[in-house]
N, C-alpha and C positions, 0 to 999 in steps of 0.2 A: 753385887759387882765381884764377886766372890776372885775372878781371875786377875783383880787387879789390886789385891792384899799384898803389901810389902813389897810392891813394886817400884821402880823409877819411873816416869814417863815424861816423853819427849811430844809436845802438843804442838802441830801449826793449822790455824785456821785457815779458812779463806774469806777473801775482801768481803763477797759477794754472797758467802754462805754464811756459815756460822764461825765469828772469831774467836779466837786462841782464848781471850780470858774467860769467853762463857765457858766455853769447853773446860778452862780448867776451874771454875768455879765448882762446876759440875763433880768434876774428878776429885776434887778435894773432900767431898763429902764419904768418902772411901775411905776406912782405918788403913794406917800405913802407906799410904800412897805419898811417893815425893815427887811433885813436879819439878823436872832439873832444865826444863825449857817449853817456854812457850811464847807465841810469835802467831802475828795475823799477817800472812804473805796474799800479792794480788799476782794471781797465774795468769797471764796472758798468753 
């Protein structure tokens, strides 16, 4: 994931899909990525 190197990211997960914390754990494995906001929302 070289496109995320040295970037700040905002993560919005879906309650019925992939939750925000799960996406955050995956993104944290990329060097230089800073997660500034992560949340799980319900889109109805």
